[in-house]
C-alpha positions in Angstrom: 59.0 107.6 163.2 60.9 105.8 160.4 64.6 106.6 159.9 63.8 108.1 156.5 61.3 110.5 158.0 63.9 111.4 160.7 66.4 112.4 157.9 63.9 113.9 155.5 65.5 117.3 156.0 68.8 115.8 154.6 67.0 114.4 151.6 65.2 117.8 151.0 68.6 119.6 151.2 70.1 117.1 148.7 67.3 117.9 146.2 67.7 121.7 146.7 71.5 121.4 146.1 70.9 119.2 143.0 73.0 116.3 144.4 73.7 114.0 141.4 73.6 110.2 141.3 71.7 110.1 144.5 70.4 106.8 145.9 68.6 106.3 149.2 67.6 103.0 150.8 66.6 101.8 154.2 67.9 98.5 155.6 67.4 97.1 159.1 66.6 100.6 160.5 69.6 102.2 158.8 69.2 104.9 156.1 71.8 104.4 153.4 72.4 107.3 151.1 75.0 108.2 148.5 75.4 111.0 146.0 77.7 113.6 144.4 77.8 117.2 145.6 79.1 119.8 143.3 81.7 121.3 145.7 83.2 120.6 149.2 80.9 123.4 150.6 77.8 121.6 149.5 79.1 118.3 150.9 79.7 120.1 154.2 76.1 121.4 154.2 74.8 117.8 153.8 77.0 116.5 156.7 76.1 119.5 158.9 72.4 118.6 158.3 73.0 114.9 159.1 74.7 115.9 162.4 71.9 118.4 163.2 69.3 115.7 162.8 71.1 112.6 164.0 73.9 113.8 166.3 77.7 113.6 165.9 77.9 109.8 165.7 74.5 108.7 164.4 74.3 104.9 164.1 71.1 105.0 162.0 72.5 106.6 158.8 75.3 105.7 156.5 76.2 108.4 153.9 78.7 108.4 151.1 78.9 111.8 149.6 81.5 112.5 146.9 82.5 115.8 145.3 82.5 116.6 141.6 84.9 119.6 141.8 87.3 119.7 144.7 89.5 122.3 142.9 87.4 125.1 144.6 85.5 125.2 147.9 82.5 126.7 146.1 81.3 129.0 143.4 79.2 132.0 144.7 76.8 134.1 142.5 76.9 137.6 143.8 73.6 139.1 145.0 72.8 142.7 145.7 74.2 143.8 149.1 77.1 141.3 149.0 80.6 142.3 149.7 83.8 140.2 149.7 84.0 140.4 153.5 80.3 139.3 153.8 80.9 136.4 151.5 84.1 135.4 153.3 82.2 135.5 156.7 79.6 133.2 155.2 81.9 130.6 153.8 84.9 130.8 156.2 83.5 132.4 159.3 86.1 135.1 159.0 85.4 138.4 157.1 89.1 139.1 156.8 89.5 136.1 154.4 88.0 138.4 151.7 91.6 138.8 150.5 91.8 135.1 149.5 88.5 135.4 147.6 89.8 138.5 145.8 93.1 136.8 144.9 91.3 133.8 143.5 89.2 136.1 141.3 91.7 138.7 140.0 90.8 137.7 136.4 87.3 139.0 137.1 87.8 141.6 139.8 90.1 144.6 139.7 89.2 146.1 143.1 88.1 144.1 146.2 85.5 146.8 147.0 83.7 146.5 143.7 81.6 143.4 142.9 78.4 143.2 140.9 75.3 141.1 141.1 75.4 137.9 138.9 79.2 137.7 138.9 80.2 134.1 139.8 83.1 134.1 142.2 85.4 131.2 143.0 85.6 130.6 146.7 89.0 129.0 147.1 90.0 126.1 149.3 92.0 127.3 152.3 
C-alpha cells in the first residue's frame, strides 16, 4: 500500500472541510501535505485523523496545517435538536461549558435555553 493510499482518509477529510491552499506530494515514502484550515477545530480534526491512521508519531507523513481564523475555536451552524450543552459537549467534551458559548454569543442570544436552526454561533477558544 502506498503512503498516499494509507492517508487517503486525511485527504478526503481535507476536501470535506474545504482546506485551502492544499498541496500533497510523496517523496521517498513520506507523504508531505500542507494546507490552511478555517479554524483550530478543523485543524484538530485533521491531526486526529492523521493520528488515527498513522499513530501518534508517524514517520511516513509530514503535515503543515495553518489556521485562517484563530480568534475563535470554530463557528457552528445550529441544527434542529441542538442545545448549547450538546454543542459544548461536542466541541469541548464538557456540556457545562455551554456558558462560555452563551457568553461569546450574547449579541445573538438572549437566553441560553433558546437557540434556533441556522444561527451561526461562535465557539470560543478556551
